[in-house]
Each structure stands twice: as structure tokens, then as C-alpha cells.
C-alpha positions, 0 to 999 in steps of 0.5 A: 802686156803686149796684145793685151786684148787679144790675149784676153780673147784667146784665153777665153776661147781656149777655156771655151773649148772645155765648156763645149766639150771639145777637149780634155786635160791639156790637149787642144788650143786656140790661136789668133793672129793680130792683123797689125803686127802679124804676131800670134797669140797661142795657148802655153804648152801643158797648162790645164785650161782652168789655170789659164790667164791672159798673162799666160798666153804666149806671143810669137812671131810667124817663125816661132820666136817668143816675143812676149810671155814666160811660158813655152808655147803649144807644141802645135805652134809650128803647125799653126804658124805654117798655116798663117804664113801660107794663108793671109786670110786666116786669123784664127786657128783651133785644134781639138781632139773632140771625140766624135769628130776625131772618130771620123779622123781615125777612119781615114775618110772625109766627113760628108754632109748629112744635115742642113745645119752642116750644109749651111756652115761648111758648104761641102765635105770635111776633108781628111789629111794624110798621116802627119807627125805632131810637133813640127810643120807637117800638120800645117803643111797637110792643112794648107794642101788638103783643106781647100775651100773648107774651114775644117779638116780631119787630121788622120789618126789625130784630131781636128783643125779649124780655121777662120777669118777670126778665132771666134769663127774658127771656134764656132766651126769646131763646135758645129763640127763636133755636133755634126759628127755626133749626129752622124755617128748616132744615125749610122748606128741606126741605119745606113745613111746617105749624104745630102745631094751636092746641090742641096748643100750648096743652096743651104750654104748660100742661103745661110751665109746670105741671111743668117744673123744681124746685118750691120746697117749704116745710119 
């Protein structure tokens, strides 16, 4: 089986979308690009998450040709591939319709930074795209044009895309984006809220990325 380990990883991460409350039914997907072959592993179209296996993952080249797999790839494949072709630094993409974040996408406004957690992870406002038709490259074009330095973007009237150096990083960003949107939603129900100052956001992002987690050491 081609790219067996990456297929296992992508399969597990697609299932993790359900475990983290980011998707319902068959909507949403995770993909990852293999750095050696440039092939992309992505979820098959219309398959329930609890029926996914590594063997059901689909391997495509950067132009959508199926290289390995018996099933049709996700309807969002063209959008994923457009991003991969135009962003050499991206090796993982996650798409969800997570309810709280998508509620902000429906408003057509960017999601500002209100918490220190989101400041640390995102480092700035989550941008909003223009409206785009699903199933073609148009969403991918919106991502490349509008995402800027962010690793997340709200797709107008549709959902969320996150990108990362790895699919694990993109998945983490999706989880924290939904947590952020939920917290902001509840706060807005209670009172008028103001985003954190830009300098506070920048400082939080810098400190988090310099200090969080375990650093690899050489012996």
C-alpha cells in the first residue's frame, strides 16, 4: 500500500475531527502531503468517519490524478491541491464546518483575538474569505489570496480551513479555533467585548512559540 504510514496518520486525524466535535456525518476532511513524493493523502468522498480505514484513504498527485486507492477522493480535493501547489511550506490541511467557528464565517467578518490562548496560537486576526463555490479550485484560491500569515481562515458562508507544516499542526489549529469561537460566542451573548490590543497578541504569540512544549536537545 503506497504511503502506508501517512495513510494511517491521515485516517486517524480524520477520525479525530469527530472526537473533537468538529464535524458531523461525512462533512470535513484532513489531507497531508508527503514531502518526498509530493503525493497527497486525503479522505474519500462521502464515507462515514467511523467507516474510515487507512486502506480507504486516497492518494493523489498535485493535479488530482488518483495514484493509489479504490475510492473517489473528497470533493474538496481541488481546493487542497491548489493550496499545496502554491504554498511549499504547507504539508497539512484541515477543513471543517465546526459550528461556532462557522457561525463567524456566516457573518462575513474576521474573527478577532479576544483571549490569550488564541493570541498564543494564532498571533493575529483570523481572516475571512469572499464567497466561493465548493468542489473546484475557487476555495483554494481564496485561501492562498486571503490567509496571509495566519494558519486559519473562515470561508464565507461555508466553514473553516486550517493549514500547517504538518497535518497534526493543522488539526490542532482547527481544535483551538473552535474553542476560541465558542468562548467568544458566549462572551458576546453576555456583553459587548473588545479584542485584545495588537501588541498583547503579538507578545503572547512570541512567548508561546518560544517557550511552550518540550524542546529537543542533542546529546
